VEXTOR-139195 format. One line per field, with one value per atom (N, C-alpha, C, O): residue in three letters; x, z, y; chain; atom name. Coordinates in nm, 2 decimals. Example, Ala and Ser with C-alpha at 12.3 -4.5 7.8 and 13.67 -1.06 7.14 Angstrom:
2
r [ala / ala / ala / ala / ser / ser / ser / ser]
u [1.32 / 1.23 / 1.32 / 1.42 / 1.28 / 1.37 / 1.29 / 1.34]
w [0.78 / 0.78 / 0.78 / 0.85 / 0.71 / 0.71 / 0.79 / 0.80]
v [-0.57 / -0.45 / -0.33 / -0.33 / -0.22 / -0.11 / 0.00 / 0.11]
c [A / A / A / A / A / A / A / A]
a [N / CA / C / O / N / CA / C / O]
//
This chain:
129
r [met / met / met / met / asp / asp / asp / asp / arg / arg / arg / arg / ser / ser / ser / ser / ser / ser / ser / ser / leu / leu / leu / leu / ser / ser / ser / ser / thr / thr / thr / thr / phe / phe / phe / phe / lys / lys / lys / lys / ser / ser / ser / ser / arg / arg / arg / arg / gly / gly / gly / gly / gly / gly / gly / gly / ile / ile / ile / ile / lys / lys / lys / lys / arg / arg / arg / arg / val / val / val / val / val / val / val / val / asn / asn / asn / asn / ala / ala / ala / ala / phe / phe / phe / phe / gly / gly / gly / gly / tyr / tyr / tyr / tyr / ser / ser / ser / ser / leu / leu / leu / leu / lys / lys / lys / lys / gly / gly / gly / gly / leu / leu / leu / leu / arg / arg / arg / arg / ala / ala / ala / ala / ala / ala / ala / ala / leu / leu / leu / leu / arg / arg / arg / arg / his / his / his / his / glu / glu / glu / glu / ala / ala / ala / ala / ala / ala / ala / ala / phe / phe / phe / phe / arg / arg / arg / arg / gln / gln / gln / gln / glu / glu / glu / glu / cys / cys / cys / cys / ala / ala / ala / ala / leu / leu / leu / leu / ala / ala / ala / ala / leu / leu / leu / leu / ile / ile / ile / ile / leu / leu / leu / leu / phe / phe / phe / phe / pro / pro / pro / pro / ser / ser / ser / ser / ala / ala / ala / ala / phe / phe / phe / phe / trp / trp / trp / trp / leu / leu / leu / leu / gly / gly / gly / gly / arg / arg / arg / arg / asn / asn / asn / asn / ala / ala / ala / ala / val / val / val / val / glu / glu / glu / glu / ile / ile / ile / ile / phe / phe / phe / phe / leu / leu / leu / leu / leu / leu / leu / leu / cys / cys / cys / cys / phe / phe / phe / phe / thr / thr / thr / thr / val / val / val / val / leu / leu / leu / leu / leu / leu / leu / leu / val / val / val / val / leu / leu / leu / leu / ile / ile / ile / ile / val / val / val / val / glu / glu / glu / glu / leu / leu / leu / leu / ile / ile / ile / ile / asn / asn / asn / asn / ser / ser / ser / ser / ala / ala / ala / ala / ile / ile / ile / ile / glu / glu / glu / glu / ala / ala / ala / ala / leu / leu / leu / leu / ala / ala / ala / ala / asp / asp / asp / asp / ala / ala / ala / ala / ile / ile / ile / ile / ser / ser / ser / ser / leu / leu / leu / leu / glu / glu / glu / glu / his / his / his / his / his / his / his / his / pro / pro / pro / pro / leu / leu / leu / leu / leu / leu / leu / leu / gly / gly / gly / gly / arg / arg / arg / arg / ala / ala / ala / ala / lys / lys / lys / lys / asp / asp / asp / asp / ile / ile / ile / ile / gly / gly / gly / gly / ser / ser / ser / ser / ala / ala / ala / ala / ala / ala / ala / ala / val / val / val / val / leu / leu / leu / leu / leu / leu / leu / leu / cys / cys / cys / cys / leu / leu / leu / leu / leu / leu / leu / leu / thr / thr / thr / thr / thr / thr / thr / thr / gly / gly / gly / gly / ala / ala / ala / ala / trp / trp / trp / trp / trp / trp / trp / trp / ala / ala / ala / ala / tyr / tyr / tyr / tyr / val / val / val / val / ile / ile / ile / ile / ile / ile / ile / ile / asp / asp / asp / asp / arg / arg / arg / arg / phe / phe / phe / phe / phe / phe / phe / phe]
u [3.24 / 3.13 / 3.01 / 3.03 / 2.89 / 2.77 / 2.74 / 2.74 / 2.72 / 2.70 / 2.57 / 2.57 / 2.47 / 2.35 / 2.37 / 2.30 / 2.47 / 2.50 / 2.57 / 2.58 / 2.62 / 2.68 / 2.58 / 2.61 / 2.46 / 2.36 / 2.29 / 2.25 / 2.29 / 2.22 / 2.07 / 1.99 / 2.02 / 1.88 / 1.82 / 1.69 / 1.90 / 1.85 / 1.81 / 1.88 / 1.69 / 1.65 / 1.71 / 1.77 / 1.70 / 1.76 / 1.67 / 1.71 / 1.54 / 1.44 / 1.35 / 1.36 / 1.27 / 1.18 / 1.05 / 1.02 / 0.97 / 0.83 / 0.84 / 0.75 / 0.94 / 0.95 / 0.97 / 0.91 / 1.04 / 1.06 / 0.93 / 0.90 / 0.85 / 0.72 / 0.63 / 0.56 / 0.62 / 0.54 / 0.59 / 0.51 / 0.72 / 0.77 / 0.74 / 0.71 / 0.76 / 0.73 / 0.58 / 0.55 / 0.49 / 0.35 / 0.33 / 0.25 / 0.39 / 0.38 / 0.43 / 0.37 / 0.55 / 0.60 / 0.51 / 0.49 / 0.44 / 0.35 / 0.23 / 0.19 / 0.18 / 0.06 / 0.10 / 0.03 / 0.22 / 0.28 / 0.28 / 0.25 / 0.33 / 0.33 / 0.20 / 0.18 / 0.10 / -0.04 / -0.09 / -0.16 / -0.07 / -0.12 / -0.05 / -0.11 / 0.08 / 0.16 / 0.10 / 0.08 / 0.07 / 0.02 / -0.12 / -0.15 / -0.20 / -0.34 / -0.33 / -0.41 / -0.23 / -0.22 / -0.16 / -0.20 / -0.06 / 0.02 / 0.00 / 0.04 / -0.07 / -0.08 / -0.23 / -0.31 / -0.26 / -0.40 / -0.45 / -0.56 / -0.36 / -0.39 / -0.43 / -0.52 / -0.35 / -0.38 / -0.51 / -0.59 / -0.54 / -0.67 / -0.79 / -0.89 / -0.77 / -0.88 / -0.89 / -1.01 / -0.78 / -0.79 / -0.85 / -0.92 / -0.83 / -0.89 / -1.04 / -1.12 / -1.08 / -1.22 / -1.29 / -1.40 / -1.23 / -1.28 / -1.28 / -1.38 / -1.18 / -1.18 / -1.29 / -1.35 / -1.33 / -1.44 / -1.57 / -1.66 / -1.58 / -1.70 / -1.69 / -1.78 / -1.57 / -1.55 / -1.54 / -1.59 / -1.48 / -1.47 / -1.61 / -1.64 / -1.71 / -1.84 / -1.91 / -1.98 / -1.88 / -1.94 / -1.89 / -1.97 / -1.77 / -1.72 / -1.80 / -1.82 / -1.85 / -1.93 / -2.07 / -2.13 / -2.11 / -2.24 / -2.22 / -2.31 / -2.12 / -2.10 / -2.04 / -2.08 / -1.94 / -1.88 / -1.98 / -2.06 / -1.97 / -2.06 / -2.01 / -2.08 / -1.88 / -1.81 / -1.69 / -1.66 / -1.63 / -1.52 / -1.40 / -1.34 / -1.37 / -1.26 / -1.29 / -1.20 / -1.41 / -1.44 / -1.43 / -1.37 / -1.48 / -1.48 / -1.34 / -1.30 / -1.26 / -1.12 / -1.04 / -0.97 / -1.06 / -0.99 / -1.04 / -0.95 / -1.16 / -1.21 / -1.15 / -1.10 / -1.15 / -1.08 / -0.93 / -0.87 / -0.87 / -0.73 / -0.68 / -0.58 / -0.74 / -0.70 / -0.71 / -0.62 / -0.81 / -0.82 / -0.71 / -0.65 / -0.69 / -0.58 / -0.44 / -0.36 / -0.42 / -0.30 / -0.27 / -0.16 / -0.38 / -0.36 / -0.31 / -0.22 / -0.37 / -0.33 / -0.18 / -0.10 / -0.14 / 0.00 / 0.09 / 0.20 / 0.07 / 0.16 / 0.16 / 0.27 / 0.05 / 0.05 / 0.13 / 0.20 / 0.13 / 0.22 / 0.37 / 0.45 / 0.40 / 0.54 / 0.58 / 0.69 / 0.49 / 0.51 / 0.53 / 0.62 / 0.45 / 0.46 / 0.59 / 0.65 / 0.64 / 0.76 / 0.88 / 0.97 / 0.87 / 0.98 / 0.98 / 1.09 / 0.86 / 0.85 / 0.91 / 0.98 / 0.87 / 0.92 / 1.07 / 1.14 / 1.12 / 1.27 / 1.34 / 1.44 / 1.28 / 1.34 / 1.34 / 1.44 / 1.23 / 1.22 / 1.32 / 1.37 / 1.34 / 1.44 / 1.58 / 1.66 / 1.61 / 1.74 / 1.77 / 1.87 / 1.67 / 1.68 / 1.55 / 1.48 / 1.52 / 1.40 / 1.43 / 1.34 / 1.56 / 1.60 / 1.58 / 1.58 / 1.56 / 1.54 / 1.66 / 1.77 / 1.65 / 1.76 / 1.70 / 1.59 / 1.76 / 1.70 / 1.67 / 1.57 / 1.76 / 1.73 / 1.62 / 1.54 / 1.61 / 1.50 / 1.37 / 1.27 / 1.37 / 1.25 / 1.21 / 1.09 / 1.31 / 1.28 / 1.22 / 1.12 / 1.28 / 1.22 / 1.08 / 0.99 / 1.05 / 0.91 / 0.82 / 0.71 / 0.86 / 0.78 / 0.75 / 0.64 / 0.85 / 0.84 / 0.74 / 0.65 / 0.75 / 0.65 / 0.51 / 0.42 / 0.50 / 0.37 / 0.31 / 0.19 / 0.40 / 0.36 / 0.31 / 0.22 / 0.37 / 0.33 / 0.19 / 0.11 / 0.16 / 0.03 / -0.07 / -0.18 / -0.04 / -0.12 / -0.16 / -0.27 / -0.06 / -0.08 / -0.17 / -0.26 / -0.16 / -0.25 / -0.39 / -0.49 / -0.40 / -0.54 / -0.60 / -0.72 / -0.53 / -0.58 / -0.62 / -0.73 / -0.54 / -0.57 / -0.70 / -0.78 / -0.70 / -0.82 / -0.95 / -1.05 / -0.94 / -1.05 / -1.09 / -1.21 / -1.00 / -1.03 / -1.10 / -1.19 / -1.05 / -1.11 / -1.25 / -1.34 / -1.27 / -1.40 / -1.50 / -1.61 / -1.45 / -1.53 / -1.57 / -1.68 / -1.47 / -1.50 / -1.61 / -1.71 / -1.60 / -1.70 / -1.83 / -1.94 / -1.84 / -1.97 / -2.03 / -2.15 / -1.95 / -2.01 / -2.05 / -2.16 / -1.97 / -2.01 / -2.13 / -2.21 / -2.15 / -2.27 / -2.40 / -2.50 / -2.39 / -2.51 / -2.54 / -2.65 / -2.44 / -2.46 / -2.44 / -2.46]
w [0.79 / 0.89 / 0.81 / 0.73 / 0.84 / 0.78 / 0.82 / 0.94 / 0.72 / 0.76 / 0.84 / 0.93 / 0.82 / 0.90 / 1.05 / 1.13 / 1.08 / 1.22 / 1.29 / 1.41 / 1.21 / 1.27 / 1.32 / 1.41 / 1.27 / 1.31 / 1.44 / 1.46 / 1.54 / 1.66 / 1.65 / 1.74 / 1.53 / 1.50 / 1.45 / 1.44 / 1.41 / 1.35 / 1.46 / 1.56 / 1.45 / 1.55 / 1.53 / 1.42 / 1.63 / 1.62 / 1.57 / 1.53 / 1.56 / 1.51 / 1.62 / 1.73 / 1.59 / 1.68 / 1.69 / 1.62 / 1.79 / 1.80 / 1.84 / 1.81 / 1.92 / 1.96 / 1.84 / 1.84 / 1.74 / 1.62 / 1.54 / 1.49 / 1.54 / 1.47 / 1.55 / 1.48 / 1.68 / 1.76 / 1.74 / 1.72 / 1.74 / 1.72 / 1.58 / 1.56 / 1.48 / 1.34 / 1.33 / 1.26 / 1.39 / 1.38 / 1.45 / 1.40 / 1.56 / 1.63 / 1.55 / 1.54 / 1.48 / 1.39 / 1.27 / 1.23 / 1.22 / 1.11 / 1.16 / 1.08 / 1.27 / 1.33 / 1.35 / 1.32 / 1.40 / 1.42 / 1.28 / 1.28 / 1.18 / 1.05 / 0.99 / 0.93 / 1.01 / 0.97 / 1.04 / 0.98 / 1.18 / 1.25 / 1.20 / 1.19 / 1.18 / 1.13 / 0.99 / 0.97 / 0.90 / 0.77 / 0.79 / 0.72 / 0.87 / 0.90 / 0.96 / 0.93 / 1.05 / 1.12 / 1.03 / 1.03 / 0.94 / 0.87 / 0.72 / 0.66 / 0.66 / 0.52 / 0.47 / 0.48 / 0.42 / 0.38 / 0.27 / 0.27 / 0.17 / 0.06 / 0.11 / 0.06 / 0.20 / 0.26 / 0.33 / 0.32 / 0.40 / 0.47 / 0.37 / 0.39 / 0.26 / 0.16 / 0.09 / 0.07 / 0.06 / 0.00 / 0.09 / 0.05 / 0.22 / 0.32 / 0.33 / 0.34 / 0.32 / 0.33 / 0.20 / 0.21 / 0.09 / -0.03 / -0.02 / -0.07 / 0.03 / 0.05 / 0.14 / 0.11 / 0.24 / 0.33 / 0.25 / 0.29 / 0.14 / 0.06 / -0.05 / -0.08 / -0.11 / -0.22 / -0.18 / -0.25 / -0.06 / -0.02 / -0.01 / -0.07 / 0.06 / 0.07 / -0.07 / -0.10 / -0.15 / -0.28 / -0.37 / -0.46 / -0.35 / -0.43 / -0.42 / -0.51 / -0.30 / -0.27 / -0.34 / -0.37 / -0.35 / -0.42 / -0.57 / -0.65 / -0.62 / -0.76 / -0.83 / -0.94 / -0.77 / -0.83 / -0.84 / -0.75 / -0.95 / -0.98 / -0.94 / -0.94 / -0.92 / -0.88 / -0.79 / -0.77 / -0.74 / -0.65 / -0.71 / -0.64 / -0.84 / -0.90 / -0.92 / -0.89 / -0.96 / -0.97 / -0.84 / -0.83 / -0.74 / -0.60 / -0.56 / -0.51 / -0.57 / -0.53 / -0.60 / -0.54 / -0.74 / -0.81 / -0.78 / -0.78 / -0.75 / -0.71 / -0.58 / -0.56 / -0.48 / -0.35 / -0.37 / -0.30 / -0.45 / -0.46 / -0.52 / -0.47 / -0.62 / -0.68 / -0.58 / -0.58 / -0.49 / -0.39 / -0.29 / -0.25 / -0.25 / -0.15 / -0.21 / -0.14 / -0.33 / -0.40 / -0.40 / -0.38 / -0.42 / -0.41 / -0.27 / -0.26 / -0.16 / -0.03 / 0.00 / 0.06 / -0.05 / -0.04 / -0.11 / -0.05 / -0.23 / -0.30 / -0.24 / -0.24 / -0.19 / -0.12 / 0.00 / 0.03 / 0.08 / 0.19 / 0.15 / 0.21 / 0.04 / 0.00 / -0.05 / -0.02 / -0.12 / -0.17 / -0.05 / -0.05 / 0.05 / 0.17 / 0.24 / 0.29 / 0.24 / 0.31 / 0.23 / 0.29 / 0.10 / 0.02 / 0.04 / 0.06 / 0.04 / 0.07 / 0.20 / 0.22 / 0.31 / 0.44 / 0.45 / 0.51 / 0.39 / 0.39 / 0.31 / 0.36 / 0.20 / 0.12 / 0.20 / 0.20 / 0.27 / 0.35 / 0.47 / 0.52 / 0.52 / 0.63 / 0.59 / 0.66 / 0.47 / 0.41 / 0.39 / 0.42 / 0.33 / 0.30 / 0.26 / 0.18 / 0.31 / 0.27 / 0.15 / 0.09 / 0.12 / 0.00 / -0.12 / -0.12 / -0.23 / -0.36 / -0.40 / -0.41 / -0.43 / -0.49 / -0.60 / -0.58 / -0.72 / -0.83 / -0.81 / -0.86 / -0.74 / -0.72 / -0.62 / -0.64 / -0.51 / -0.42 / -0.49 / -0.46 / -0.57 / -0.64 / -0.74 / -0.75 / -0.80 / -0.89 / -0.82 / -0.86 / -0.70 / -0.62 / -0.58 / -0.59 / -0.54 / -0.50 / -0.62 / -0.61 / -0.74 / -0.86 / -0.90 / -0.95 / -0.90 / -0.94 / -0.84 / -0.89 / -0.71 / -0.62 / -0.65 / -0.64 / -0.68 / -0.71 / -0.84 / -0.85 / -0.94 / -1.06 / -1.04 / -1.10 / -0.94 / -0.91 / -0.85 / -0.88 / -0.77 / -0.71 / -0.82 / -0.83 / -0.91 / -1.02 / -1.11 / -1.14 / -1.14 / -1.22 / -1.15 / -1.21 / -1.01 / -0.94 / -0.94 / -0.95 / -0.92 / -0.93 / -1.06 / -1.07 / -1.17 / -1.31 / -1.33 / -1.39 / -1.28 / -1.30 / -1.22 / -1.27 / -1.10 / -1.01 / -1.08 / -1.09 / -1.13 / -1.19 / -1.32 / -1.34 / -1.40 / -1.52 / -1.49 / -1.55 / -1.39 / -1.35 / -1.30 / -1.34 / -1.21 / -1.16 / -1.27 / -1.27 / -1.36 / -1.47 / -1.56 / -1.60 / -1.59 / -1.67 / -1.60 / -1.67 / -1.47 / -1.41 / -1.40 / -1.43 / -1.38 / -1.38 / -1.51 / -1.53 / -1.62 / -1.75 / -1.80 / -1.85 / -1.77 / -1.80 / -1.73 / -1.78 / -1.61 / -1.53 / -1.57 / -1.58 / -1.59 / -1.61 / -1.75 / -1.78 / -1.84 / -1.98 / -2.08 / -2.20]
v [-1.28 / -1.25 / -1.20 / -1.11 / -1.24 / -1.20 / -1.05 / -1.02 / -0.96 / -0.82 / -0.80 / -0.71 / -0.88 / -0.86 / -0.89 / -0.84 / -0.97 / -1.00 / -0.88 / -0.88 / -0.78 / -0.67 / -0.57 / -0.49 / -0.57 / -0.47 / -0.51 / -0.63 / -0.42 / -0.44 / -0.44 / -0.47 / -0.39 / -0.38 / -0.50 / -0.51 / -0.60 / -0.72 / -0.82 / -0.83 / -0.88 / -0.98 / -1.11 / -1.14 / -1.20 / -1.33 / -1.44 / -1.55 / -1.41 / -1.50 / -1.56 / -1.51 / -1.65 / -1.71 / -1.64 / -1.55 / -1.69 / -1.63 / -1.48 / -1.41 / -1.45 / -1.31 / -1.22 / -1.10 / -1.26 / -1.19 / -1.17 / -1.06 / -1.27 / -1.26 / -1.16 / -1.08 / -1.17 / -1.08 / -0.94 / -0.84 / -0.91 / -0.78 / -0.73 / -0.61 / -0.81 / -0.77 / -0.73 / -0.63 / -0.81 / -0.77 / -0.64 / -0.56 / -0.61 / -0.49 / -0.37 / -0.26 / -0.39 / -0.29 / -0.26 / -0.15 / -0.36 / -0.35 / -0.27 / -0.18 / -0.30 / -0.22 / -0.07 / 0.02 / -0.05 / 0.08 / 0.16 / 0.28 / 0.09 / 0.15 / 0.19 / 0.29 / 0.10 / 0.13 / 0.25 / 0.34 / 0.26 / 0.37 / 0.50 / 0.60 / 0.49 / 0.61 / 0.66 / 0.78 / 0.56 / 0.60 / 0.66 / 0.76 / 0.61 / 0.66 / 0.80 / 0.89 / 0.82 / 0.95 / 1.06 / 1.17 / 1.02 / 1.12 / 1.13 / 1.22 / 1.03 / 1.03 / 1.04 / 0.95 / 1.16 / 1.19 / 1.10 / 1.05 / 1.07 / 0.99 / 0.85 / 0.78 / 0.79 / 0.66 / 0.66 / 0.56 / 0.76 / 0.77 / 0.77 / 0.71 / 0.85 / 0.86 / 0.72 / 0.68 / 0.66 / 0.52 / 0.42 / 0.33 / 0.43 / 0.34 / 0.37 / 0.27 / 0.49 / 0.52 / 0.46 / 0.41 / 0.48 / 0.42 / 0.27 / 0.20 / 0.21 / 0.06 / 0.01 / -0.10 / 0.09 / 0.05 / 0.04 / -0.03 / 0.12 / 0.11 / 0.00 / -0.07 / -0.01 / -0.10 / -0.25 / -0.33 / -0.28 / -0.42 / -0.48 / -0.59 / -0.42 / -0.48 / -0.48 / -0.58 / -0.38 / -0.37 / -0.48 / -0.53 / -0.52 / -0.63 / -0.76 / -0.83 / -0.79 / -0.91 / -0.90 / -1.00 / -0.78 / -0.76 / -0.76 / -0.81 / -0.69 / -0.68 / -0.80 / -0.84 / -0.87 / -0.99 / -1.10 / -1.13 / -1.17 / -1.28 / -1.41 / -1.52 / -1.42 / -1.55 / -1.51 / -1.40 / -1.62 / -1.60 / -1.53 / -1.45 / -1.55 / -1.49 / -1.34 / -1.26 / -1.30 / -1.16 / -1.09 / -0.98 / -1.15 / -1.09 / -1.07 / -0.97 / -1.18 / -1.17 / -1.06 / -0.99 / -1.05 / -0.95 / -0.81 / -0.72 / -0.79 / -0.66 / -0.62 / -0.51 / -0.71 / -0.68 / -0.67 / -0.58 / -0.76 / -0.75 / -0.62 / -0.57 / -0.57 / -0.44 / -0.33 / -0.24 / -0.33 / -0.23 / -0.24 / -0.14 / -0.36 / -0.39 / -0.35 / -0.30 / -0.38 / -0.35 / -0.19 / -0.15 / -0.12 / 0.03 / 0.07 / 0.15 / 0.01 / 0.04 / 0.00 / 0.07 / -0.12 / -0.16 / -0.07 / -0.03 / -0.03 / 0.05 / 0.19 / 0.26 / 0.24 / 0.37 / 0.37 / 0.46 / 0.26 / 0.24 / 0.25 / 0.32 / 0.18 / 0.18 / 0.32 / 0.37 / 0.39 / 0.52 / 0.62 / 0.70 / 0.60 / 0.69 / 0.66 / 0.76 / 0.54 / 0.51 / 0.57 / 0.63 / 0.56 / 0.63 / 0.78 / 0.84 / 0.84 / 0.98 / 1.02 / 1.12 / 0.95 / 0.98 / 0.96 / 1.04 / 0.86 / 0.84 / 0.95 / 1.00 / 0.99 / 1.10 / 1.23 / 1.30 / 1.26 / 1.38 / 1.37 / 1.48 / 1.25 / 1.24 / 1.27 / 1.32 / 1.23 / 1.25 / 1.40 / 1.45 / 1.47 / 1.61 / 1.67 / 1.61 / 1.79 / 1.86 / 1.95 / 2.01 / 1.97 / 2.05 / 1.97 / 1.84 / 2.04 / 1.97 / 1.89 / 1.95 / 1.77 / 1.69 / 1.61 / 1.54 / 1.61 / 1.54 / 1.39 / 1.34 / 1.32 / 1.18 / 1.15 / 1.06 / 1.23 / 1.22 / 1.25 / 1.19 / 1.36 / 1.39 / 1.28 / 1.25 / 1.22 / 1.11 / 0.99 / 0.93 / 0.96 / 0.85 / 0.88 / 0.79 / 1.00 / 1.03 / 1.03 / 0.97 / 1.08 / 1.07 / 0.93 / 0.90 / 0.84 / 0.70 / 0.63 / 0.56 / 0.66 / 0.60 / 0.65 / 0.57 / 0.78 / 0.83 / 0.77 / 0.74 / 0.75 / 0.68 / 0.54 / 0.49 / 0.47 / 0.33 / 0.34 / 0.25 / 0.43 / 0.45 / 0.48 / 0.42 / 0.57 / 0.60 / 0.48 / 0.46 / 0.40 / 0.28 / 0.18 / 0.12 / 0.17 / 0.08 / 0.14 / 0.06 / 0.27 / 0.33 / 0.31 / 0.28 / 0.33 / 0.31 / 0.16 / 0.13 / 0.07 / -0.07 / -0.11 / -0.18 / -0.06 / -0.08 / -0.02 / -0.09 / 0.10 / 0.16 / 0.09 / 0.07 / 0.04 / -0.03 / -0.16 / -0.20 / -0.24 / -0.37 / -0.35 / -0.42 / -0.25 / -0.22 / -0.18 / -0.22 / -0.09 / -0.05 / -0.17 / -0.18 / -0.26 / -0.38 / -0.46 / -0.50 / -0.49 / -0.57 / -0.50 / -0.57 / -0.38 / -0.30 / -0.30 / -0.33 / -0.27 / -0.27 / -0.41 / -0.43 / -0.51 / -0.65 / -0.69 / -0.77 / -0.65 / -0.69 / -0.62 / -0.68 / -0.49 / -0.41 / -0.36 / -0.32 / -0.38 / -0.32 / -0.42 / -0.39]
c [A / A / A / A / A / A / A / A / A / A / A / A / A / A / A / A / A / A / A / A / A / A / A / A / A / A / A / A / A / A / A / A / A / A / A / A / A / A / A / A / A / A / A / A / A / A / A / A / A / A / A / A / A / A / A / A / A / A / A / A / A / A / A / A / A / A / A / A / A / A / A / A / A / A / A / A / A / A / A / A / A / A / A / A / A / A / A / A / A / A / A / A / A / A / A / A / A / A / A / A / A / A / A / A / A / A / A / A / A / A / A / A / A / A / A / A / A / A / A / A / A / A / A / A / A / A / A / A / A / A / A / A / A / A / A / A / A / A / A / A / A / A / A / A / A / A / A / A / A / A / A / A / A / A / A / A / A / A / A / A / A / A / A / A / A / A / A / A / A / A / A / A / A / A / A / A / A / A / A / A / A / A / A / A / A / A / A / A / A / A / A / A / A / A / A / A / A / A / A / A / A / A / A / A / A / A / A / A / A / A / A / A / A / A / A / A / A / A / A / A / A / A / A / A / A / A / A / A / A / A / A / A / A / A / A / A / A / A / A / A / A / A / A / A / A / A / A / A / A / A / A / A / A / A / A / A / A / A / A / A / A / A / A / A / A / A / A / A / A / A / A / A / A / A / A / A / A / A / A / A / A / A / A / A / A / A / A / A / A / A / A / A / A / A / A / A / A / A / A / A / A / A / A / A / A / A / A / A / A / A / A / A / A / A / A / A / A / A / A / A / A / A / A / A / A / A / A / A / A / A / A / A / A / A / A / A / A / A / A / A / A / A / A / A / A / A / A / A / A / A / A / A / A / A / A / A / A / A / A / A / A / A / A / A / A / A / A / A / A / A / A / A / A / A / A / A / A / A / A / A / A / A / A / A / A / A / A / A / A / A / A / A / A / A / A / A / A / A / A / A / A / A / A / A / A / A / A / A / A / A / A / A / A / A / A / A / A / A / A / A / A / A / A / A / A / A / A / A / A / A / A / A / A / A / A / A / A / A / A / A / A / A / A / A / A / A / A / A / A / A / A / A / A / A / A / A / A / A / A / A / A / A / A / A / A / A / A / A / A / A / A / A / A / A / A / A / A / A / A / A / A / A / A / A / A / A / A / A / A / A / A / A / A / A / A / A / A / A / A / A / A / A / A / A / A / A / A / A / A / A / A / A / A / A / A / A]
a [N / CA / C / O / N / CA / C / O / N / CA / C / O / N / CA / C / O / N / CA / C / O / N / CA / C / O / N / CA / C / O / N / CA / C / O / N / CA / C / O / N / CA / C / O / N / CA / C / O / N / CA / C / O / N / CA / C / O / N / CA / C / O / N / CA / C / O / N / CA / C / O / N / CA / C / O / N / CA / C / O / N / CA / C / O / N / CA / C / O / N / CA / C / O / N / CA / C / O / N / CA / C / O / N / CA / C / O / N / CA / C / O / N / CA / C / O / N / CA / C / O / N / CA / C / O / N / CA / C / O / N / CA / C / O / N / CA / C / O / N / CA / C / O / N / CA / C / O / N / CA / C / O / N / CA / C / O / N / CA / C / O / N / CA / C / O / N / CA / C / O / N / CA / C / O / N / CA / C / O / N / CA / C / O / N / CA / C / O / N / CA / C / O / N / CA / C / O / N / CA / C / O / N / CA / C / O / N / CA / C / O / N / CA / C / O / N / CA / C / O / N / CA / C / O / N / CA / C / O / N / CA / C / O / N / CA / C / O / N / CA / C / O / N / CA / C / O / N / CA / C / O / N / CA / C / O / N / CA / C / O / N / CA / C / O / N / CA / C / O / N / CA / C / O / N / CA / C / O / N / CA / C / O / N / CA / C / O / N / CA / C / O / N / CA / C / O / N / CA / C / O / N / CA / C / O / N / CA / C / O / N / CA / C / O / N / CA / C / O / N / CA / C / O / N / CA / C / O / N / CA / C / O / N / CA / C / O / N / CA / C / O / N / CA / C / O / N / CA / C / O / N / CA / C / O / N / CA / C / O / N / CA / C / O / N / CA / C / O / N / CA / C / O / N / CA / C / O / N / CA / C / O / N / CA / C / O / N / CA / C / O / N / CA / C / O / N / CA / C / O / N / CA / C / O / N / CA / C / O / N / CA / C / O / N / CA / C / O / N / CA / C / O / N / CA / C / O / N / CA / C / O / N / CA / C / O / N / CA / C / O / N / CA / C / O / N / CA / C / O / N / CA / C / O / N / CA / C / O / N / CA / C / O / N / CA / C / O / N / CA / C / O / N / CA / C / O / N / CA / C / O / N / CA / C / O / N / CA / C / O / N / CA / C / O / N / CA / C / O / N / CA / C / O / N / CA / C / O / N / CA / C / O / N / CA / C / O / N / CA / C / O / N / CA / C / O / N / CA / C / O / N / CA / C / O / N / CA / C / O / N / CA / C / O / N / CA / C / O / N / CA / C / O / N / CA / C / O / N / CA / C / O / N / CA / C / O / N / CA / C / O / N / CA / C / O / N / CA / C / O]
//
């Protein structure tokens, strides 16, 4: 027997599943905006950077990559926030593996931020200097 069929939390599929999944995604975005300061800050920055990408980019590829790197930061921040919430739900006491999971998630966000900063700096320097 398939293990996924044992869970009462698994959906059966169809259009109802798609609608439910979309609702859960919106719920997750609202939760991140409500509870995660870093995600709110990155969203505020994205509101500035997305329109700036259309002004700064000289072609479709540059515009896409400028926007993509910003979006990637938001995606990785959401995953990091999910890891942190799960770790906190498991235990608020210090545990080396939970701490490692949180640190690795944070490192992923840092790498995305550095990549985004490097790409934006490259495009700005290439355009203006």
